[in-house]
N, C-alpha and C positions, 0 to 999 in steps of 0.2 A: 467546292463548298467549304471544305476544311480551311482553305486559305482565306476565304471571305470571313469565316468566323474568327480566325486569328487576327485578321486586320480589324474587325469590329472590336475585339477585346483591346487591341492596341489603342484605338481611337478613344475608347471609353477610359482606359487607364490614363492617357494623356489629359483627357478632360478632367479627370479626378484630381490630377496633380496641378492643374492650372490654378494660378492665383486669382482670387475673385477681383472683379473690377472695383476701382475706387468709388467711394460714395460721392455723388455730385453735391455741390453746394446747396442746391434747392432742397435736397433730402435732409441735409444737416440742419438747415434753417427750420424745416418743418418739424424735425425731431426736437429741436430746442423749444419751439412753441408748445409742442405737446408736453414736454418735460415741465415747462412753466405752469401749464394748466393742471397737470397731475400734482405738482408740489402745492399749488394753491388750494387744491381740494383734498389733499391727503388727510386721512383719518389720524395720522400721527404727527401732523405738522407742528403741534404745540407740545409734543412729548419731549421733555428735556433729556439730553444725552449726557452721560458722565464718562470722562476719560479714565479708563482703568489701566492704562499703561501699555507697554513700557514707555518711559519718558526720559531715559538717560541718553538716548540718541535722537537725532533729528532725521533729516532726509537729504536727498541729493540736491545740492545747491547748483544753480545754473548761472546766476548773475547777481550783481549788486548795483545799487544806485546810492551813492554816498554824498552827503552834503559837504562840499569841499570847505565851506566856511565853518562848519560845525560837525566834524566827522563822527561824533557820538550819535548822530541822527542818520539813519540809513534804512533802505529797503532791501529785502532779500527775496529773490525769486527761487522757488523750488520746482523741480522737474514736474511733479504732479501734486504739489502741496500748496499751490497758490503763492501769494505775495504777502510778506510780513513786514511790519514797520516797528522800528525801535527809535527812541529818542534818548535812551540812557545807556548807549554803548553795548547793547545786547543783553543787559540785565533782564529785560522783559521785552516781549514782542506782542503785537496785536495783528490779527489778520485783516487785510484790506481788500482781498479779492473775492470774499465770500458771496458778494451780491452779483457776481458775474456768472455767465453760463458755464465757465470752465475754470479749472484749477491748473491746467497744463501750461507751463511757462517756458519761454525760450530766451527772452531778453527783456531788459528794463531800461528806461530812461526817464529822468525827472527834470523838469524846468524848475530849478530851485528858486527862481525869482518870483514865479507866480504859483508854484505848487502843483502844476499839472503833471500827472503821472501817465506814462505810456507803457503799455505791456504788449510785447510781441508774444503771442501764444504759440505753443508747440515747441517742445525741446528739440535741439539740433544735434544731440550727441549720437543719435542714430543707432541706439541699441534696440533690442526688441521691447524694452520697457520705456521707450521714448514715445510718448503719445502725442497725437496731432492736436493742433489748436484750431481756433475759429477766426483767425485774423488778428488785426491790431485793435487794442482796446485803449480808451482814454478816460481818465477821471479828472474832474476839476474841483472835486470836493473831498479830497483825501481818501478816496476809495469807497465812499458811501454809495456812489452811483457810477456806472460804467456805460460808455457808448462805443459801439463797434464802428471803427473808422475805415473798414474795408480790408482788402486783401484776404478775403475769407477762404479762398482756395489755396492759399500759400502753405497751410498746414504747419510749417516749422519756420519761425522767424528768428534769425540769428543776431541781428544788431539793429539798434535804433540810434541815430546820431542827430541831435538837435543843433541847429546853427546857434552858437552862443549870442549872436547879435540879432537874431530874428527867430523867435520861437515858433513862427508859422512855417519855417522852412526846415524840413526834415528829410533825411535819407534813411531808408529801411531796406535791409537785405533779407531775402527769403531763400531758404534751401529747397522749398517745394516738398512734394509728397515723398514719404519715406519708402513706400512699397510700390509705387507706380510712377510712370512719366506724367508730367503735367506742364502747362505753360505758365502758370502764375508763380514764377520763380525768377530770381535775379535781383537787381537793385531798382528800387522805386523812389521817386522824389515827389514831394508836395511843397507847394508855395502858399497854400491856404489852410494850413493846420489840419490837413487830412481830409478836407472836403473832396479833393480830387487827387489822383495819382497818375504819374507818368513813368512808365518803365524806361530806364535809361541804359540798363545793361542786361542782356539776355544772351546766354551761350547756346543752350539747347534744352529740350524738355526732359533730359536726364541729368542735367548739370545745374546745380543751384549755387548760391553764394553763401558760404559757411562763415565768413569773417569779413569785417569791414572796419577800418580805422582811419581817422582823420588826423592831420597835423594839428597838435594841440593849440598852435598859434595861428593857424591859417586854414579855415574851413574849406577853402578852395581845393586843397590838396588832400585827396582821399585815395586809399588803397583798398582793394577788395580781392578776396581769393575765391575762385570757383572750385567746386568739388564735384567730380564725375564719379558717381557711385550707383550701386543698384542692390537694394536689399530685397530678398525674398523671405518668406517664412522659414525656408529651409537652408538659405545660403546668403552670403553677403560678399559683394565686391566693393571694396572701399577705395578704389583707384581707377584712373582712366586717362586717356589722352587729352580730354577736355579740361582737366584740372590745371589751374594756373593762377597767376597774379595779374591784376589789372590796376591801372593808375588813372586818376582823373585830376586835372588841374583847373577845372571850372565848376567846382562844387558838385560833382557827380552828374553833370549834364552829358558829358561824353567820356569815353573810356578808351585806353590803349593797353593792350596786353604787353607786359614787360618781362614775363618769364618765358622768353622765346629761346629757340635753339641758338647757342653761342653766347648767351647771356651769363652763363655760369650756374644758373638755376636748373635743376633737373626738368627734363621734358620727356614725354612718352607715356606708355601705358602704366608704368609703375608709380606715377605721381599720385599721392594720396591727399589726405586732408592737410590744409595749410593754415597756420595761425599767423597773425600779423601784429606788430607793434611799431608805430610810427614815432620817430624821435623829432624830426623836422621835415621840411619839404624834400630834402635830399636823402635823409638817413632813415632806413627802415630795417627792422629785423623780421625774419620769417622762420617759423618752425615747420618742418615738413615731415609727415609720417611716410617715409619712403617705403614703398612696397617692392622696390627692386631687390633682387636676391643678392646676398653677400657673395663675394668671390670665393671660390673653392680654396680652403686653407686659411682664410682670414681668421685671425684670432680676435676674440673679444678682449679688447685692451683695457677697458675701464675696470680695474680691479678694486675700486673703492667700494664696490657693492658685490654682494654674493648673489649668484643666480642658481637656479634649480640644479643645473647639470654639474655644478661644482661638487655637490654632495654624492653624486654617483661614483666618483673616483677618489673621494676623500677617505683617508684612514681614520681610525679612532683617535690616534694621537694628534693628527692634524686638526680634527674637529675640536678636541678638547683644548687645543692651543689657540683657537679662534678668539679674536677680540669680542667680548660680550656685547659691546655696543653695535658692532657690525652684524653679529648674529641676531641681536634683538631687532635691528632694522629690517633684516630679511623676514623674520617672523611676522612683524607688524605689516610690512608692505605687501606680504602675500596673504594677509588676513587669516593667519592661524588663530585658533581660539585663544582667548586671553590667558587661559590656564597654562599655555605653553610659553614660558618665559625662557630667556637664555640660560639662566642658572639651572632651572629644573630640567630643561631639555638636555643640557650637558650631563646632569646627574643620571638621566635615563640612559644615555650612551655609556657613561662611566660604569654603570651597574650591569650593562649588557642587556637591558630590557628593550633597547632600541639601537639602531645603527644609523650612521649618517645618511645612508641611502634612503632611509624611511622618510626623510623630509621631502625628497624628490617624489617618492611614491605617493605621499599625501596629496601633493599638488596634482599629480598626473591622474589620480582617481577622479578628480573633479574637473580639471581644466587642461587636459592634455593638448587639445587642439589650440587652446589660447596661447600656450607657452612654448610650442615647439616649431613654429614657422620661422625658418632662417631668412628673415628679411632684414634690411638695413635698419629700419625703425627710425627713431627720432634723429633729425639733423637740424642744426641751426645755421641760417644763412644771414648775411648782412649786405646791404647795398648803401653806398655813400653818394650815389649820383642819380637818385630818383628812379632806381630800378633798372637802369641801363645795363649794369653788370652786377653780379652777385658773387660772393665768396663764402665758403663754409668756414665757420669760426673755429672749429675744433678738428683735431686729427683722429681721435679715437672714437669708437662707437659709444653711444650713450646707453649702454646696457643697464637694465634694471629700471628703466623709466617707462617705456611704452609696452615692453614685451611684444606681443603681436596684435594688440588691440588699440593702436594709437588713434583710430577713428573716434574713440570714446573721449578723447582729451583735446589736443590740437590748439593749445593757447600759449602765448608768450607775452611777457610784459616787460617794460623797460622803466627803470627808476626815473621819474621826472627830473631829478637833480643830478643824475649820473648816467651818461650815455652808455657807460660800460657795465652798469648794474642791470642785469637781466634775470628774469625768473621764468622757469618753465616747470611743467608738472605733468605727471601721469599718475602712476601708482604712488610714488613719493613726490615731494615738491623740492626742487633744487634751485640754487642761485649761483650766479657768476658775478665776479667783480672785475673781470678782465676782458669784458666784451665777448664772452662765450668761449674762451680758450679752455677754461677749466671750470668745473662745477663742484659744489659741495651740497650735501643734503641738509635741509632745515626741517625735515619731518621730526616728529616727537611722539612720545608714548601716548599723549592725550590728543593726538591729531589723527583723524581717520584717514585711511588710504583712499586713493582715487580723487584727484583734485580737478575742479572745473572752473573756478572763478577766483580772481585775486584783485584787490584794490590796494594801491600804494599811495600813501599820503604825500602829496607834493610839498606840504608845508612842514612835515615832521619826519625826517629820515628814520627809517627803521619801523615805522608804523605800518603794519600790514593787516588786511582783513582777508582771510582765506575761506573759500567755500569748497566743501568736499562732499563725498557720499554720506558722511555722518553729520553734516551741518556746518556750523560757523566756528572758526577759531580766529583769535586776534593776538597779534604780537606787537610789542613796543620796542623790541631789541633785534629787529631784522631776522626773526625766526629762531633765535636762541631759546626763547621760552614762549609758550602759548597759553592763552586762557580759552576756555570752552564756553560757547554761548548757544546752548541747544535747547532752549525752552520750547520752541515750536515742535509739537509731536506730529511730525508729518512723514514718518517712515512709510515706505511703500510695501504694504502687506499683500502678499499673493493669496494667502489663505489663513484662516484661523480655525481652531478646533478646541474641544474641551474634553476633560476626563470625568470620571465618576467619583472623584474624591469629594470629601465634605470638609470645608467648602470646595467647590470644584475649581480647577485651574484652567486657565486659558493659555493656549499655545498659538504661536504665530510665526510664519516664515516671511522674512523681509528681503527685498532686494537690497543688496549691499551690506546688510546689518545682521545676518545670521538668523538663528531661531531662538525665541525667548519663551519662557513659561513663568506664570505667576498667578496668584489667587485672584479670583474675580472681585474680591472685596477690596482690592487696592484703591485708594483714593489719591488722585494726583496731588503732589505736594513735594516739599523739600525737607520735611521733618526727619526723614531718614538720614540726612546729612549728619545729624548729631550722633547717631549710633553707628553709621557706616554700613548698615545692613540694608541693602536695597531689596525690596520684596520680590522683584523679578530676577530670574537667573538665565544667563546665556548658556544654551546647551549645544550650540554649534556656531562656528564662525562663517565668514565668507557670505555667500548668497543663500538665503533660505528659500523655501518654496512650500510644498505641501507637508503637512504633519499628520501622522496617524498614530493614535494611542491604543495600546492593547487594553481594552476596558476590563479585562480580568486581572491585569497587573499594570498599574500606571507607571511602573519603573521601566517598562518596555515601550519605547517610542520609535 
């Protein structure tokens, strides 16, 4: 009897730990209909809302659609903040997805000849804050109205490619469900503007397509990367044997796997997320988040960047001799609070109030698991024969780029005017002018860490539009200097709270953008630029979450 009872408890425990089943499309559609009815009959539907801040940051960018003939006009897609449009180079933006049932975005494409906007819903970066979408949306009136064009169970759409010679022919890649297996994933093709779809590439119900890129001069040549992953609420596997690269030479109708054993590209269980950048029909770059373990005794050879473990063995004298720019890059890339600058951190160490090892401890308190996994990490490969063979472009490890969460990034871009000019990013953004043999950082003090999107102007060398966890930055000198274009207030707040001060203050914890506090009387605007005194204060960097205030003493948070 005792054994039966123990077995019963074991079964109950397993059931309690099991992940709930995914929500069927029919239930989602029903919920959206109910939501529309509730909104139409809401007692507060005409109640105006006021933005009370904070407004100095934006939110996580996932994609751009830029007018190549007039690059001051572009659309920005945010992970959970909708799509925003600017026609004045980011001086101001207006939302265009507000009339759709979702604000969760994965990819964008625009037919600039007729103005049709396509939005693939559902972010593909696969973090726990990456929310599912409702399929593919299309607008033919600048975002005033949206029509669902199908793929409703795809959840996370990674790329939309429009045939430049036929706007009714599109390729769409889907990563599929984040937390469960499903069949609506792979590459889909339409010849009738989305009225019907044909799936042309499917690997399995656990493997989706995370990236797709076409030859800029030949729509027939397309590459796609499959990603075998499995996320649970309590765990994440970002690699698997089904991950790999596929090539099509007939506009996505058929596909051939090119990252096969003996090709030079990694194969096996350690293959993680792969990003692609196609130069021409024969030349393609790939960035791979390798989850294979480093060999015992391998040294981290890229010493252009500081890593956490450096500070565990660094003496006071060695720390004070560090180049300030190098130390500043470490602090910003690891999202230390803004009050920790290279100069004052050195002063803290000089005075004895802090030790070099404290910088490592600061990170370990919050992110030990993220920073301590000894995997290979980011690797760049190149093929010059249509994917038949691949060669790694660099000898050293690319330390300080992905750390151990490369699944959150996974993009590579090539300069349209220079085959050897490539850009990759993770926590920082870095560039190479020698085909990936060496890299230099182009991050800056006013550029947020964690990058997810980049547009390179094919007509103006050095003109870059960067999308990161803090919003949009633009450079006209290849990353030497950046301007910040963050008027859309689309930060991802996990929670807000208030204190008992008069006037009372509002506190909020944001994904990627720390914890902020400010008076509820704040009015959105830029008048504070004149005084330099922003009404909100950052009280913690990194990722914010829940905030609790001691109502007896508001200094205690």
